[in-house]
N, C-alpha and C positions, 0 to 999 in steps of 0.2 A: 408466488405461487396463494398468497394468500387471497390477492387482489383477484388472480384469474379465478378460484372456486368461489367467489364470493359473486362476480359477476355474473358464472354459470348459474348459481343458484337465484339470484337474481331472474337472471333469463326465461329458467324452469320454470319461477311462478308468473311472472306473465303469461309465460304461452301457456301455462293450466289455468290463467282465469282465462283467456279469450275463449280455450275450449269449451268454457260452459255452455249451454243452450238456454238465453235468456229468452226466448220467444215466448214461456208457458206464463200466461197471465191467468191471474188466479182471481176470484169475483168474491166479494165480500157484501155479506147480506147486511144493510142497514135495518135501524130500529129507530120508528121516530117515538118520540118519549114525546107528554105534557108536560106543562111548568102548573106545579099547584103551590098555589098561594093562599096557603091558614098562615095564623098568626096566634101565636098563643100569648096570653097574660102573663108578664112575669111577674112577682114579687120581689122587691128588696129589700131584704132585714135591715134592721137599724143597731147590729152588733156591733162594736168597734172592736178590731184588733191590730195590733201593730207585728207590723213587718218591718226589719232589717233587711237592709241591702247592704252588701258587702263591694268592695269596689273590685276587689279580687278573692276567687275562687282558694275557698282553706282559710281565708284569712286567719280565724279565731285559732284555727291549729298551729299555723305560721307563729304567731302571737304567744302560745302558750309553750313553743318549742324554743322561742330566741329569746328565753328568759336569760338573763344575767344576775350573778349574785357580785357581793365585794368583794371577795377573794379570784375572780377571775380578771381584772384589773392587771396590768403587767405592772412590775414597780423596777425602780431605776435602781441600778448594784450601783 
């Protein structure tokens, strides 16, 4: 029953797609633009800054949350 209903549904969708009127053509207005080639001088400052790159996201937070103490270790009974 499920296969018959799905087959009828697919056929209905395909017939509805075929019934669309595709002969309407739309015209698109094109706009011509020129390329502007103007350059500006850029001065680079001599400030030295240090940036740290971490391999994993939130590595500082994960390191702080994963601390262990001496009492966390398991003891042999």
